[in-house]
C-alpha positions as CSV (number, residue, x, y, z in Angstrom):
1,X,-12.2,-10.2,6.4
2,X,-9.2,-11.9,4.7
3,X,-5.7,-10.5,5.2
4,X,-2.5,-11.9,3.7
5,X,0.9,-11.9,5.5
6,X,4.5,-12.6,4.7
7,X,6.3,-11.7,8.0
8,X,7.8,-15.2,8.3
9,X,10.4,-14.0,5.7
10,X,12.6,-11.8,7.8
11,X,15.4,-9.8,6.1
12,X,18.8,-10.3,7.6
13,X,19.5,-6.6,8.2
14,X,22.7,-5.3,9.8
15,X,22.5,-4.2,13.4
16,X,21.2,-0.7,13.8
17,X,19.3,-0.7,10.5
18,X,16.5,1.8,10.7
19,X,13.8,-0.3,9.0
20,X,11.5,-1.8,11.7
21,X,11.1,-5.3,10.3
22,X,9.4,-6.5,13.5
23,X,6.3,-4.4,12.9
24,X,4.8,-7.0,10.6
25,X,5.0,-9.8,13.1
26,X,3.7,-7.6,15.9
27,X,0.8,-6.6,13.7
28,X,-0.2,-10.2,13.1
29,X,0.1,-11.0,16.8
30,X,-2.0,-8.0,17.8
31,X,-4.7,-8.8,15.2
32,X,-4.8,-12.4,16.4
33,X,-5.5,-11.1,20.0
34,X,-7.8,-8.2,19.3
35,X,-9.5,-8.9,16.0
36,X,-9.7,-12.7,15.7
37,X,-12.4,-12.4,13.1
38,X,-9.7,-11.3,10.6
39,X,-8.9,-14.4,8.6
40,X,-5.1,-14.3,8.1
41,X,-3.5,-16.4,5.4
42,X,0.1,-16.8,4.1
43,X,0.6,-14.7,1.0
44,X,1.5,-16.5,-2.2
45,X,4.6,-15.5,-4.1
46,X,4.1,-13.3,-7.2
47,X,5.6,-15.1,-10.3
48,X,8.1,-13.6,-12.7
49,X,5.3,-13.3,-15.3
50,X,3.1,-11.4,-12.8
51,X,6.0,-9.0,-11.9
52,X,6.7,-8.5,-15.6
53,X,3.3,-6.8,-16.0
54,X,5.1,-3.9,-14.4
55,X,8.8,-4.5,-14.0
56,X,11.4,-4.9,-16.7
57,X,12.7,-8.5,-17.2
58,X,16.3,-7.2,-16.6
59,X,15.4,-5.7,-13.3
60,X,13.4,-8.8,-12.2
61,X,16.3,-11.1,-13.0
62,X,18.9,-8.8,-11.3
63,X,16.8,-9.1,-8.1
64,X,16.1,-12.8,-8.4
65,X,19.7,-13.8,-9.3
66,X,21.3,-11.4,-6.8
67,X,23.2,-9.4,-9.4
68,X,22.0,-6.0,-8.2
69,X,24.8,-3.5,-8.1
70,X,25.9,-2.1,-4.7
71,X,24.4,1.3,-5.8
72,X,21.1,-0.4,-6.6
73,X,21.1,-2.1,-3.2
74,X,21.9,1.2,-1.6
75,X,18.9,2.9,-3.4
76,X,16.6,0.1,-2.2
77,X,18.0,0.3,1.3
78,X,18.4,-3.4,1.9
79,X,21.3,-5.7,1.2
80,X,20.5,-8.5,-1.2
81,X,19.5,-11.8,0.3
82,X,17.3,-14.8,-0.7
83,X,14.9,-13.7,2.0
84,X,14.6,-10.3,0.4
85,X,13.6,-11.9,-2.9
86,X,11.0,-14.2,-1.4
87,X,9.6,-11.5,0.9
88,X,9.3,-9.0,-2.0
89,X,7.6,-11.6,-4.2
90,X,5.1,-12.5,-1.4
91,X,4.5,-8.8,-0.5
92,X,3.4,-8.3,-4.1
93,X,1.4,-11.6,-4.1
94,X,-0.4,-10.4,-0.9
95,X,-1.7,-7.3,-2.6
96,X,-2.7,-9.4,-5.7
97,X,-4.7,-11.7,-3.4
98,X,-6.2,-8.8,-1.5
99,X,-7.3,-7.2,-4.7
100,X,-8.6,-10.4,-6.2
101,X,-10.5,-11.2,-3.0
102,X,-12.1,-7.8,-2.8
103,X,-12.9,-7.5,-6.5
104,X,-13.8,-11.1,-7.6
105,X,-14.5,-12.8,-4.3
106,X,-17.5,-10.7,-3.4
107,X,-15.7,-9.6,-0.2
108,X,-15.6,-5.9,-0.9
109,X,-12.6,-5.3,1.5
110,X,-9.4,-7.3,1.9
111,X,-5.9,-6.6,3.1
112,X,-2.1,-7.1,2.7
113,X,-0.5,-7.0,6.1
114,X,2.6,-5.5,4.5
115,X,3.0,-3.9,1.0
116,X,2.6,-0.4,-0.1
117,X,6.0,-0.5,-1.8
118,X,5.2,2.6,-3.9
119,X,8.8,3.9,-4.5
120,X,9.7,1.0,-6.8
121,X,9.9,1.9,-10.5
122,X,9.6,-0.4,-13.4
123,X,13.4,-0.8,-13.7
124,X,14.7,-0.1,-10.2
125,X,13.9,-0.2,-6.5
126,X,14.1,2.6,-4.0
127,X,13.2,3.6,-0.5
128,X,12.8,0.1,1.0
129,X,10.7,-0.9,-2.0
130,X,11.8,-3.8,-4.4
131,X,8.7,-4.5,-6.4
132,X,5.7,-2.2,-6.7
133,X,2.9,-4.4,-5.2
134,X,0.0,-1.9,-6.0
135,X,1.1,-1.6,-9.6
136,X,1.5,-5.4,-10.0
137,X,-2.0,-6.0,-8.5
138,X,-3.5,-3.2,-10.7
139,X,-2.1,-4.7,-13.9
140,X,-3.1,-8.3,-13.0
141,X,-6.6,-7.4,-11.9
142,X,-7.1,-5.4,-15.2
143,X,-6.0,-8.5,-17.2
144,X,-8.2,-10.8,-15.2
145,X,-11.1,-8.4,-15.5
146,X,-10.7,-8.2,-19.3
147,X,-11.3,-12.0,-19.7
148,X,-15.0,-11.5,-18.9
149,X,-15.8,-7.8,-19.4
150,X,-15.8,-5.5,-22.5
151,X,-15.0,-2.3,-20.6
152,X,-11.6,-2.0,-19.0
153,X,-11.2,-2.0,-15.2
154,X,-10.4,1.4,-13.8
155,X,-8.3,1.5,-10.7
156,X,-7.7,4.3,-8.2
157,X,-4.6,4.1,-6.1
158,X,-5.2,6.2,-3.0
159,X,-1.8,6.7,-1.4
160,X,-1.8,8.1,2.1
161,X,1.7,7.2,3.1
162,X,3.6,10.3,4.2
163,X,6.0,10.0,1.3
164,X,4.9,10.5,-2.3
165,X,4.1,7.4,-4.3
166,X,6.7,8.4,-7.0
167,X,7.1,4.9,-8.4
168,X,3.4,4.4,-8.9
169,X,3.0,7.9,-10.4
170,X,5.7,7.2,-12.9
171,X,4.5,3.7,-13.9
172,X,1.0,5.0,-14.6
173,X,1.8,8.4,-15.9
174,X,0.3,7.9,-19.3
175,X,-2.5,5.4,-18.3
176,X,-6.0,6.9,-18.4
177,X,-7.4,3.7,-16.7
178,X,-5.4,4.3,-13.5
179,X,-5.8,7.3,-11.2
180,X,-2.9,8.0,-8.7
181,X,-3.8,10.2,-5.7
182,X,-1.0,11.0,-3.2
183,X,-1.2,13.1,0.0
184,X,2.3,13.5,1.3
185,X,4.8,15.7,3.0
186,X,6.0,18.5,0.7
187,X,9.5,18.5,2.2
188,X,9.9,14.7,2.7
189,X,11.4,11.9,0.6
190,X,11.4,11.6,-2.4
191,X,12.9,15.0,-2.8
192,X,12.5,15.0,-6.6
193,X,8.7,14.2,-6.9
194,X,7.0,12.6,-9.9
195,X,3.6,13.9,-11.1
196,X,0.6,11.9,-9.9
197,X,-2.9,12.4,-11.3
198,X,-3.5,14.3,-8.1
199,X,-0.8,15.4,-5.7
200,X,-1.5,17.1,-2.4
201,X,1.6,18.4,-0.7
202,X,1.3,19.0,3.0
203,X,3.5,21.3,5.2
204,X,5.6,20.0,8.1
205,X,3.6,19.8,11.3
206,X,0.3,19.3,9.5
207,X,-2.3,18.4,12.1
208,X,-5.6,16.4,12.1
209,X,-7.9,19.1,11.0
210,X,-5.7,20.4,8.1
211,X,-5.0,16.9,6.9
212,X,-8.6,15.7,6.9
213,X,-9.7,18.9,5.1
214,X,-7.1,18.2,2.4
215,X,-8.3,14.6,2.2
216,X,-11.9,15.6,1.8
217,X,-11.0,18.0,-1.0
218,X,-8.9,15.3,-2.7
219,X,-11.7,12.7,-2.5
220,X,-14.1,15.2,-3.9
221,X,-11.8,15.9,-6.8
222,X,-11.3,12.1,-7.4
223,X,-15.1,11.7,-7.5
224,X,-15.4,14.5,-10.2
225,X,-12.6,13.1,-12.4
226,X,-12.6,9.3,-12.2
227,X,-15.0,6.4,-11.6
228,X,-12.9,3.4,-10.5
229,X,-14.0,-0.2,-10.3
230,X,-11.3,-1.0,-7.7
231,X,-9.5,1.0,-5.1
232,X,-6.0,0.1,-3.8
233,X,-5.4,2.0,-0.5
234,X,-2.0,2.6,1.0
235,X,-2.8,3.2,4.7
236,X,0.6,4.5,5.8
237,X,1.1,4.8,9.6
238,X,3.9,7.4,9.0
239,X,1.8,10.6,9.1
240,X,1.5,9.9,12.9
241,X,3.0,12.5,15.2
242,X,5.3,9.9,16.7
243,X,6.9,8.8,13.4
244,X,10.7,9.2,13.0
245,X,10.4,9.9,9.3
246,X,7.0,11.5,8.9
247,X,7.3,15.2,9.9
248,X,3.4,15.5,10.1
249,X,1.4,15.6,13.4
250,X,-1.6,13.4,13.0
251,X,-3.0,11.8,16.2
252,X,-4.3,8.2,16.5
253,X,-7.8,9.6,16.2
254,X,-6.9,11.6,13.2
255,X,-5.5,8.6,11.4
256,X,-8.5,6.5,12.3
257,X,-10.7,9.3,10.8
258,X,-8.6,9.3,7.7
259,X,-9.2,5.5,7.3
260,X,-12.9,5.9,7.8
261,X,-13.1,8.6,5.2
262,X,-11.4,6.4,2.6
263,X,-13.3,3.2,3.4
264,X,-16.6,5.2,3.5
265,X,-15.8,6.8,0.1
266,X,-15.3,3.4,-1.4
267,X,-18.4,2.0,0.3
268,X,-20.6,4.9,-0.8
269,X,-19.6,4.3,-4.4
270,X,-19.7,0.5,-3.9
271,X,-16.1,0.1,-5.1
272,X,-14.2,-2.9,-3.8
273,X,-11.1,-1.9,-1.8
274,X,-7.8,-3.7,-1.1
275,X,-5.5,-2.0,1.4
276,X,-1.9,-2.4,2.5
277,X,0.1,-1.0,5.3
278,X,2.9,1.1,3.6
279,X,5.2,3.0,5.8
280,X,5.5,3.3,9.6
281,X,8.6,4.2,11.5
282,X,7.5,5.2,15.0
283,X,9.9,6.2,17.7
284,X,8.0,3.5,19.5
285,X,7.2,0.6,17.3
286,X,4.0,-0.1,19.3
287,X,2.6,3.3,18.1
288,X,3.0,2.2,14.4
289,X,1.3,-1.1,15.2
290,X,-1.5,0.7,17.0
291,X,-2.2,2.8,14.0
292,X,-2.3,-0.3,11.8
293,X,-4.6,-2.2,14.1
294,X,-7.0,0.8,14.1
295,X,-7.0,0.6,10.3
296,X,-8.1,-3.0,10.5
297,X,-10.9,-2.2,13.0
298,X,-12.3,0.4,10.6
299,X,-11.9,-1.9,7.6
300,X,-13.5,-4.8,9.4
301,X,-16.7,-2.7,10.0
302,X,-16.9,-1.9,6.3
303,X,-16.2,-5.5,5.3
304,X,-19.3,-6.4,7.4
305,X,-21.4,-3.9,5.4
306,X,-20.3,-5.6,2.2
307,X,-21.4,-9.0,3.6
308,X,-24.8,-7.7,4.5
309,X,-25.1,-6.3,1.0
310,X,-24.6,-9.7,-0.5
311,X,-27.0,-11.6,1.8
C-alpha cells in the first residue's frame, strides 16, 4: 500500500505551541518498524493551478507570497513561513497522489500520512488548515476522470475527525457530485457549523457503542442517497478518549472498529478509497500515533483484498 509523506517540512512554531508537529515524523518511523510493507514516498507539491481548482487566486498568492494579515495567520493558527507554504502544498499533493493511486492506479486504497485540512475555505484558512487537501484532490480527480469518461466522478468525503469539516461543507454546498458526511462533537470547534450533506453531532463523552451506532446509521444513509466512485476518508485520531481537544471517549479498539467499518463499506461497494490522518492532539503523542498506526493496519488488510481482486 502506497502512502505519501511531507514531514520533512517542519513548521518553525513558537515554543509551547499546541500543534503536535512531531506526530507526522513519529508515524512514519512507527510504520517503517511495524508495517514495512507500506511503501512510503515523498509527496509532490500541489501547483498553483491545482490549488486554484478550489482556492481563490488572491488567497493562494497571499499564502505563497507571505502577505497574509496577522488576523489571517491567527485564524490559521500558524505564523507564516516558507516551510508552511511548502508543507501545505505537499500535504495537498499527498492527498492528490493517494486519490490518484487508489482510483486510477488499480490500488483501491492509498494514504496521505498527513492531510485532512478540512477547515480551510476557498478564500481563507482556519484551525491549522491552510489549503483543503480533500477538496483539491476531489476537484482534480473529477477533472482527470472527465478526460476519459462521459459520466462525472462522484466523490464521498467521509469526515471522522472530531471537528466538523466546515470548509469542505461550504466548498461543496451546491455540488450534487460531492457528498460530505461529518461525524463530530456538537460542542466542539468550529462553534458556528456549516451544513454538510449529512451532519451527525455527538455529545461530549460519546463512547464506542454510541459512536459506532451513529456511524452505522450514517453509512446506511450515505448508501441510500449517494453512489460514489471515490471515497476520501478523514481518519482523525482526535475522537480518542486521551485527546486534548476531542471531548469524546472512544477507545483504541473503538477507533479501530470505526476504521474497519469505513474501509469495509468502501470495499463492499468496490469504491476506491484514499485516506488522510486529520486531527490528533493526544495528551500523550504516542496515543495519537498508535491510533494512526492502527488505521494503517486496517487499511493494509483491505488493500490486500483489492490486490487479490485484480489478480
